[in-house]
C-alpha positions in Angstrom: -11.2 -3.0 -23.7 -13.7 -5.3 -26.1 -15.3 -3.5 -29.2 -18.6 -2.6 -27.4 -17.3 -1.2 -24.5 -14.8 1.2 -27.0 -18.0 1.8 -28.9 -20.1 3.2 -26.2 -16.8 5.1 -24.7 -16.7 6.8 -28.5 -20.7 7.7 -28.6 -19.8 9.5 -24.6 -17.2 11.4 -26.3 -18.6 12.2 -29.4 -21.8 13.6 -27.1 -19.5 16.2 -25.5 -18.0 18.0 -28.9 -20.4 20.4 -29.6 -19.3 22.7 -33.4 -21.7 25.4 -34.3 -20.6 27.7 -37.1 -20.9 31.3 -36.5 -19.6 34.2 -38.7 -18.0 37.5 -37.0 -19.2 36.6 -33.4 -17.9 38.2 -30.2 -17.5 36.5 -27.0 -20.0 38.5 -24.8 -18.2 40.8 -22.1 -19.1 38.3 -18.8 -17.7 35.3 -20.7 -14.4 37.4 -20.7 -12.2 35.9 -17.4 -8.8 36.2 -16.7 -6.2 36.4 -19.6 -3.9 34.6 -19.3 0.1 36.7 -19.8 2.4 33.9 -17.9 3.0 30.2 -19.0 1.6 27.8 -16.4 2.8 25.5 -14.2 5.5 23.2 -15.6 3.6 20.4 -12.7 0.8 18.6 -14.7 3.0 16.3 -17.5 0.8 16.6 -20.0 1.8 14.7 -23.5 1.0 17.7 -26.1 -1.4 17.1 -28.1 -1.7 13.3 -27.8 2.0 12.2 -29.8 2.7 14.9 -32.3 4.8 17.2 -30.0 3.8 20.5 -29.9 -0.1 22.2 -30.2 -0.8 24.1 -33.2 -2.9 27.5 -32.8 -2.1 29.1 -36.4 -6.1 28.5 -37.5 -7.1 29.9 -34.0 -8.9 32.9 -32.8 -9.8 32.5 -29.1 -10.1 29.8 -26.3 -12.1 30.3 -23.4 -11.5 27.4 -20.8 -14.2 27.4 -18.2 -14.3 25.6 -15.3 -14.9 25.9 -11.6 -11.9 24.5 -9.5 -13.8 23.3 -6.6 -15.3 20.1 -8.4 -13.7 16.9 -8.9 -14.5 16.5 -13.1 -12.3 20.0 -13.6 -8.7 17.6 -14.4 -9.3 17.4 -17.9 -9.8 21.5 -18.6 -6.8 22.4 -16.4 -4.7 19.6 -18.3 -6.3 21.3 -21.6 -5.5 25.3 -20.1 -1.9 24.0 -18.9 -0.9 22.5 -22.9 -2.3 25.6 -25.2 -0.7 28.2 -22.7 3.1 26.6 -23.4 5.5 29.1 -24.3 5.7 27.1 -27.3 2.5 26.7 -27.8 1.5 30.4 -27.4 4.3 31.5 -30.5 2.5 29.8 -33.1 0.1 32.3 -32.9 0.8 35.6 -31.3 -2.8 36.6 -31.4 -4.9 34.3 -30.4 -6.4 35.2 -27.3 -6.7 32.2 -24.1 -9.0 33.7 -21.7 -9.4 31.5 -18.0 -12.7 31.5 -17.1 -13.0 30.5 -13.2 -15.9 30.5 -11.9 -17.0 29.4 -8.2 -20.8 28.8 -9.4 -20.1 24.3 -9.8 -20.7 25.0 -13.6 -19.6 21.6 -15.7 -15.9 22.5 -17.8 -16.5 24.0 -20.6 -13.6 24.4 -23.7 -15.0 27.4 -26.6 -12.5 27.4 -29.0 -13.5 30.4 -31.9 -11.3 29.9 -35.1 -10.0 32.0 -37.2 -13.0 31.3 -40.0 -15.8 31.6 -37.4 -16.6 28.3 -36.7 -16.6 27.4 -33.4 -15.9 24.4 -31.0 -17.4 23.4 -27.5 -16.1 21.0 -25.8 -17.8 19.5 -22.6 -14.7 18.5 -20.3 -16.7 17.1 -17.4 -16.2 13.4 -18.9 -12.8 14.1 -21.4 -9.7 13.6 -20.6 -7.4 16.0 -21.7 -5.7 13.8 -24.1 -8.9 13.4 -25.9 -9.4 16.7 -26.0 -6.2 17.3 -27.6 -6.7 15.1 -30.0 -10.0 16.5 -31.7 -8.4 19.9 -31.2 -5.3 18.8 -33.1 -7.8 17.2 -36.0 -9.8 20.4 -36.3 -6.9 22.1 -36.7 -5.0 20.2 -39.3 -8.0 20.0 -41.4 -8.3 24.2 -41.4 -4.9 24.5 -42.3 -3.7 24.1 -45.7 -0.2 24.2 -44.9 -0.3 21.2 -42.8 -2.0 19.5 -46.0 1.4 20.2 -48.5 3.7 19.0 -45.6 2.0 16.1 -44.9 1.8 15.2 -49.2 5.3 15.8 -49.3 6.3 13.8 -46.2 4.1 10.9 -47.8 5.9 10.9 -51.6 
């Protein structure tokens, strides 16, 4: 891939993320879907968090994955849901709500994440791979976790 093609792909990816700071937000009842109470099937074969090994939900309050399963562009959203719904990931924060909002209205797949500090991250998953979304999500979680910064600085010394 040429550097121009990489640059265009990078700008396409950035257009699909929307971060909003909202203090004390609540999710409207209309957006609450099926609360996951079971681990997803392991047949999707997603590499966790783009190589780090696992997803850490310590800084996350709620994750809503919304998609229409009959559309062709939902693979990334489904794989993201599978990655964050694993038992290992859910054990990192038992208070984090993971909601799968399954629609049948041809809507674009959207992942809405609310962090503990009130910041909201919205990922438009139609044009993103699960690896791209997990990588960006992992970066945001790492930036918000002071303990992760301490561990990283200790390892580098």
